[in-house]
C-alpha positions in Angstrom: -13.6 216.4 89.5 -11.7 219.0 91.5 -10.3 218.1 94.9 -9.9 220.4 97.9 -6.1 220.0 97.7 -6.2 221.6 94.2 -7.8 224.9 95.5 -5.1 227.6 95.8 -4.2 228.2 99.4 -4.3 231.9 98.7 -8.1 231.6 98.1 -8.7 229.8 101.3 -6.6 232.3 103.3 -8.1 235.3 101.6 -11.7 234.2 102.3 -10.9 233.8 105.9 -10.0 237.5 106.0 -13.5 238.4 105.1 -15.0 239.3 108.5 -16.3 242.2 110.5 -13.2 242.6 112.6 -11.0 242.9 109.5 -13.4 245.4 108.0 -13.3 247.5 111.1 -9.5 247.3 111.2 -9.3 248.9 107.7 -12.0 251.4 108.7 -14.4 250.1 106.0 -17.6 251.2 107.8 -16.2 254.7 108.4 -15.3 255.1 104.8 -18.7 253.8 103.7 -20.3 256.5 105.8 -18.2 259.1 104.0 -19.1 257.7 100.6 -22.8 257.9 101.5 -22.4 261.7 101.5 -21.4 261.8 97.8 -24.0 263.1 95.4 -26.4 260.7 93.7 -24.6 260.7 90.4 -21.4 259.3 91.9 -22.5 257.5 95.1 -23.5 254.3 93.4 -20.4 254.1 91.3 -18.1 254.9 94.2 -19.8 252.4 96.4 -19.5 249.7 93.7 -15.8 250.3 93.0 -14.9 250.7 96.7 -16.6 247.4 97.6 -14.8 245.6 94.8 -11.5 247.2 95.8 -11.9 246.2 99.4 -12.9 242.6 98.5 -9.8 242.1 96.3 -7.6 243.7 98.9 -8.8 241.5 101.7 -8.5 238.3 99.6 -5.0 239.3 98.6 -5.4 239.8 94.9 -2.6 242.3 94.5 -2.8 243.0 90.8 -6.6 243.5 91.0 -6.2 245.8 94.0 -3.6 247.9 92.1 -5.8 248.2 89.0 -9.0 248.9 91.0 -7.2 251.5 93.1 -6.3 253.4 89.9 -9.9 253.2 88.7 -11.1 254.3 92.2 -8.8 257.3 92.3 -9.8 258.3 88.8 -13.5 258.2 89.8 -12.9 260.3 92.9 -10.8 262.8 90.9 -13.5 263.0 88.3 -16.1 263.8 91.0 -13.8 266.4 92.5 -13.1 268.1 89.2 -16.7 268.2 88.3 -17.7 269.6 91.7 -15.1 272.3 91.3 -16.2 272.9 87.7 -12.8 272.1 86.3 -12.0 270.3 83.0 -8.8 268.4 82.2 -7.0 269.1 79.0 -4.3 266.8 77.7 -1.6 268.6 75.8 0.4 266.6 73.2 3.3 267.8 71.0 3.1 266.0 67.7 3.4 262.3 68.5 5.4 262.7 71.6 4.1 261.6 75.0 1.9 263.7 77.2 3.8 266.9 78.2 1.3 268.4 80.6 -2.1 268.5 82.1 -3.9 271.8 82.8 -7.0 272.4 84.8 -9.1 275.4 84.0 -12.6 276.5 85.1 -15.2 275.4 82.6 -16.5 279.0 82.5 -13.2 280.0 80.7 -14.0 277.6 77.8 
């Protein structure tokens, strides 16, 4: 049996931050309206990732928020590059780390 005193206080505090006022403070509804203008291919993915990101941010899950932010930025960048018809190439020299990223129009490939 689990007792209320064993529930992490961070959970209780985090859930109390899930309300309309807090969502308005972080401009959630304005951003959701902007996301609604994305094309069909990306809109569902961006909505899903954005909602999960906001939930974890409001609850106070810092590590999850950082990881999800990276994933969200990657998704937005992929959308942008595809819209601009650009492709990312990773350039490696032998077994050394990445030395550059170049973006070129797909028409040049």
